[in-house]
N, C-alpha and C positions, 0 to 999 in steps of 0.2 A: 657108587663111589664118587662120581662127580658132584652129587648133591651135597655130600659132607664137606667138600672143598668150598662150596659156595656159602655154607653156614659159618665157617670160620671168619671170613672178612665181615660178615654181617654182625657177628657177635662182637668183634673188635670195634666196629663202628659204634655200636650201642654203648659199650663200656667207655669209649673215649668221649662220648657226648654227654656224660653225666654232669649234672650241675655241681658246682662247688659254692659253698656259702661261708663267708667270713664275717665275724663281728669285728669291725674296725673301730678302734678306740684311739682318738687323737687327744692328747692331753699334755700340758706342761706342768702338771702337778700329780700328786698321788690320788688314787681312787680305789674304791672297793664296791662290791655289789654281788648280785646273784644273777645267774643265767639258768633259765628253766632247763632241766635235764642234766646240767653240768654242776650246779650248786654254786658255792661261794667262789668268787674270784677277786683278785686285787693286783695292784701294780703301781708303778710310777712311770709316767710318760706314756708314749705310744705303745699300742699292742694290737695284734691281729690274732683272733681266736678262730680256729677252724671249726665250723659247725656243720660241715658237709654230711656227717653221719648221724646228725640229730634229726628228730621228727620235724615236719614242716612248721609246726606251730610254736617254734622257739621264741621266747620273750626274755627281756633283760631289764634290770633296774641297776643303775650304777650311780654312785655319788662321789663327789670330791671329799677328801678327808681334810681339806684345808680351806681357809677363807679366800685365798688368792688363786688366780689361775683360771684356766678354761678346760672344760671337759666336753668332748663331742663323741657320740657313738652312733653307728649306723651299720646295717647289714648290707654287705655287698654280695650279690648273688650273680656269679658268673654263669652264663648260659652256654649252650652248645659250642664246643670247640673254642671257647673264649671269644666268640664273635660279638658279644654284647654283654652288658651287665645291667642289673637293676639295683636300685638303692632303696631300702625300706627302713622305716623307723628313725630317720635322721633327726637328732635333737642335739642342741648345744646349750650349755649353761656356763655363766660366769659368776653366779651367785655364790655367796659364802656357803660352803658345804652343800652346793646345789646338786640336783638329781636329774638324771635323764632316763627315760624309759622308752621301750620300743618293742615291736614284734615283727616277725616275718609275715608279710601280708600276702 
C-alpha cells in the first residue's frame, strides 16, 4: 500500500515538468503562412501559438502581407517547471512582403 502512495507524487512531478513550446510572432502588420502539423495560419499583430502537443520537428514559414512593418517569429521552449527557456529559429524581416522561416532545433 505504501508503494502506491509514493507513485502518485512521482507521477505528478513528471506531469508538471513537461515542456511547453510556443511559436511567438511579433508584428506590427498582417501576416500569413504555414506551420508544419497545424497547416495555414494568419493574423494581424502579435500572436502566440501553442505547439506543446506537436511533434518535436515542427517548422514554420510566415510572410508579411504588406510592404511596411516588421515580422519576427521564434519558438520559445519553456523547460522544467519554467526554470529556463530556449529560443529556436529566431528570424526578423522588414522587407516588403518579407518571409521568416524556422524550425524547432
